[in-house]
N, C-alpha and C positions, 0 to 999 in steps of 0.2 A: 504494500500500500504506500502510495506517495503522499507526503505531507509537505506543504509549503508554509513556512513561518518566517517571522522577522528575525533578524540577527540578534543574538543575545551576547552578553559580555564574555561568556565562556567560549564563544565560537572562533575568535581570531586565530588562536594557535592550532585549532583543529583544521580550519580551512587552509591555513598556510602549510601545514604538514601534508594535507591531501594534495595540494598543488605541487609541492616539492617532490612528493612520491611519484608523480608522473612527469617530472622533468620541467615543470613550470617554475623555474628558479627566480623569475622576475616578480613573484607575488609573495613578499615577505609578510611575516606576522604584523609588522608595524602598519602596513597598508590596511589590513583589516581592523586593527585597533583604531586607526584614523577613521575608517568607515563607521565604526561603532560610535565614536565621538560625534561625527557628523549627524548620525541618526538622532543622538540625544539633543542636538540643536535644531532638528527639523530640516536639515539641508539635504538629506539623502535618506532613501529607504533601501534596505538590503533585504532581499528575499532569499531564503535558504530552502533548498529542496532536500528532503531526506526520504530514503526508501528503507526497506527491511535491512539492507546491508550497511546503512549509514548515510553519510553525506553524499549527495548525488549532483549538486550544482548550486549555483547562486546567480543572481542578477541584481544590479543596483539601479535605482532611479535617482537622478540628480534634478532637483526642482529648478535650479538656476544653472543652466548649462555654461560650460567654459567656451563653447562654440558660439561666436558672436551672433550669427543669424538666428540661432535658436534662442539665445539669451534675449536679444532685442524683441523677438516675437512672443516671448513668454512660453516657449515650447519646452516642456520637461524632456530630459534625455535619458534613454536607457543606455547604461554604460557598464563595462566589465561584466559581460554575460558569459558564463562558462558552465558547461555540463561536463562532468568528469568522464574520462574515456570509457570506463566500464559501464557507464549508464547511457551512452548515446544510442540513438535510433529506437528509443523506448517512449517517446512523447514527453520526456521531462523538460526539455527546452521549450516545447509548446506550452506546457503547463506553467512554467515560469513566466513566459511572455504573456500568457493570458492574464495572469494575476497582475503583472506589472502594468499592462495596458488598462486593466480594470481600474487600478488605483490612479493612473494618470488621467483616465476619463472622468474621474471625480473632480479634477481640478482644471483640466484643459481638454479642448476638443481634438487636439493633435498630439501624437507622440513622435519624438525624434530619436534617431539612432545613427551612430557613426560606425563604419566598418572598415577594417584594413583591407588592403588589396593584394596581399600575398596569397598563394594557393591554400595555405592552412585556414584561411577565412572562407574558402569556397562553400562549405556547408552552410555557413551563416548567410552568404549571399543568396543561396537558394531558399533558405528558410524565410528570410525577410521579404523576398519578392513574392513567394507563395502566400505570405500573410497580407500582402497588399501594400507594402512599403514601396515608395517610389523616390528616386533621387530628388533632392530639393532644388536642383538646377543651378547650384553655385559652383560646381566643379570640384576638383581635388583640393584638399586642405593639408598643409604640412607646416610645421614650425610656426604656427600662429598666423598663417596667411593663406589666402586662396592662390593657387598656382595659376600663372598666366602662360599663354602660348610662348614657347621658347624657353621657359624655366627648366631647370634641371632639378630632379627630385631624387632623393635617396629612398629606395624601396625598403621600408621597415614598418614597425607598428605605428609610427607617427603619421604615415601617409594614409589618408582616409577619404572616403566619400560618405556624404550624409544623406539620410533618407527620412521621410516623414510618412505618417499614416493617420487618417482620422480614427479616433477611438471613442468619440462620444456622439 
């Protein structure tokens, strides 16, 4: 049975350990402690999915996005969305997004999401398009700016394309 709940104070080391166990070394415990502090201030919501075997994934909602077009339009952003490898292709990501979009819909008619452009984001590209997300028309974003024709980009997790979807 899958349950989705909000992040609690005991979760950061558990989530960081689960990330490290599958080679995601860029997700330290401190990141999740910061997420917890942000939840206590009402800046972020962190939803955690658990199944019979334990932690299955998580997603966060940032109410005031760092991405200027979303911030200016008041569009909450879904960020740091991960389903653990052992749990993929079982509907857990869909359940997390359903709950995230439900919560966003209580505050905004639109949800935003940014996605990286490397092949490991391929499943996310497919999932977002199938859910009805469309590019916001602003082009590629990296290092705090929209890339222009002729710009050079480094392909890494900071290179992204942003999407929106009506949720209310």
